[in-house]
C-alpha positions in Angstrom: -15.0 -37.6 -28.1 -17.0 -36.7 -24.8 -15.2 -33.3 -23.4 -17.5 -31.1 -20.8 -19.4 -27.6 -21.1 -17.6 -25.6 -19.2 -13.8 -25.8 -18.6 -11.5 -23.6 -17.4 -6.9 -23.7 -17.4 -5.5 -22.4 -14.5 -2.9 -20.9 -15.0 0.0 -19.2 -12.4 -1.3 -15.8 -11.6 2.1 -14.8 -10.3 5.6 -15.8 -9.9 6.3 -17.8 -6.7 7.6 -21.4 -4.9 4.5 -24.4 -4.4 3.5 -24.4 -1.0 0.3 -26.0 -1.0 -2.3 -27.9 -3.4 -5.4 -29.5 -3.6 -5.3 -33.2 -4.8 -6.2 -33.8 -8.5 -9.8 -35.2 -9.0 -10.6 -33.0 -5.9 -14.7 -31.0 -6.5 -13.4 -27.0 -6.3 -15.5 -24.3 -6.8 -14.4 -20.7 -6.1 -15.0 -19.4 -2.4 -13.5 -22.6 -1.5 -9.4 -23.3 -0.7 -7.6 -22.3 -3.4 -6.1 -25.0 -6.1 -2.5 -23.9 -5.5 -1.2 -21.7 -2.7 2.2 -20.5 -3.6 5.2 -17.7 -1.9 7.2 -15.1 -3.3 9.4 -14.0 -1.1 11.3 -11.3 -3.0 7.8 -10.1 -3.0 6.8 -10.2 0.6 10.7 -8.3 1.3 9.6 -6.0 -1.5 6.4 -4.8 0.3 7.8 -4.5 3.7 10.6 -2.0 2.3 7.4 -0.3 0.4 5.7 0.0 3.9 9.4 1.6 5.7 9.1 3.8 3.1 5.9 4.5 3.4 6.5 4.8 6.9 9.4 7.5 6.1 7.7 9.7 4.2 5.0 10.3 6.4 7.4 11.0 9.0 9.3 13.2 7.1 5.5 14.6 5.8 4.4 15.8 9.4 7.9 17.7 10.0 7.3 19.3 7.0 3.9 20.1 7.6 5.2 22.5 10.1 8.1 23.9 8.6 7.5 23.8 4.6 3.7 23.5 3.2 5.6 23.2 -0.4 7.8 20.5 0.5 4.6 18.8 2.7 3.0 18.6 -0.6 5.4 17.1 -2.6 6.1 14.5 0.0 2.4 13.6 -0.1 2.4 13.0 -3.6 5.6 10.7 -3.5 3.1 8.7 -0.4 0.2 8.4 -2.8 3.3 7.1 -5.5 4.2 4.5 -3.3 0.9 3.3 -1.9 0.4 2.6 -5.7 3.5 0.6 -5.0 2.1 -1.1 -2.1 -1.1 -2.1 -3.9 -0.3 -3.6 -6.7 2.6 -6.0 -4.6 -0.3 -7.5 -2.4 -2.2 -7.2 -5.3 0.8 -9.4 -6.5 0.5 -11.6 -2.9 -2.9 -12.3 -3.1 -2.6 -13.7 -6.6 -0.4 -16.6 -5.5 -3.2 -18.2 -4.0 -5.5 -19.2 -6.9 -9.2 -19.9 -6.6 -10.8 -22.1 -8.6 -12.5 -20.1 -12.1 -15.9 -22.7 -11.4 -17.5 -25.2 -9.8 -16.0 -28.5 -11.0 -13.4 -31.0 -11.1 -10.0 -30.0 -10.2 -7.6 -32.2 -12.9 -4.2 -31.6 -12.5 -2.5 -34.9 -12.6 0.9 -33.8 -11.5 0.1 -31.1 -9.4 2.3 -33.8 -6.2 5.9 -32.7 -8.5 5.1 -29.0 -7.8 5.4 -29.0 -4.3 8.3 -26.9 -3.2 8.6 -25.7 -7.4 9.2 -22.2 -8.5 6.0 -21.2 -11.0 6.1 -18.2 -13.4 3.4 -16.7 -13.7 1.4 -18.0 -16.9 2.7 -21.4 -16.2 -0.2 -24.5 -17.0 -1.0 -26.1 -13.6 -4.7 -27.3 -14.8 -8.0 -27.6 -15.6 -11.1 -27.0 -13.8 -14.6 -28.4 -15.3 -17.8 -28.8 -14.6 -19.5 -32.5 -15.6 -22.7 -31.2 -15.1 -22.7 -30.2 -18.9 -21.0 -32.4 -21.5 -20.7 -32.3 -25.8 -20.5 -35.0 -27.9 -18.7 -34.8 -31.1 -18.8 -37.2 -33.8 -17.6 -37.9 -37.0 -20.2 -38.9 -39.3 -20.5 -39.1 -42.9 -23.2 -37.3 -44.5 -26.2 -39.4 -45.0 -25.7 -40.3 -40.7 -25.2 -36.6 -40.1 -28.2 -35.0 -41.6 -30.1 -38.1 -39.5 -28.2 -36.5 -36.3 -29.0 -32.9 -37.4 -32.5 -33.8 -38.0 -32.8 -35.6 -34.3 -31.5 -33.1 -32.0 
């Protein structure tokens, strides 16, 4: 059996609907186009809500700075919490575009069926295999195995 030395299984990093994908068999690299691009309207809506909440808190904080310093500090703490939530949602949104984990060939025989499909985080999508180096596995008896090891 011959198999690639470097192989990476590609899983969905976040829940979303597949919009675009590279065809199976394409040569890929980490700095190239994403293997699969998805969208998640729920995450996009959540991000908009958090940004609106941050603007609301910032306005209240500006007002509180002129009247009550303690209330302004509490609002600053709330803004920091919202900022962390925005950061997490942004990370999830960016993970909807899956980059190639290594230089190689994208192998996903059923990727064409994914257009518009909903992927859950962790779903297996395909693999990226570098075909530069391979491992050859053989089954051999004791006498032949000794000869093979001797010539390696």
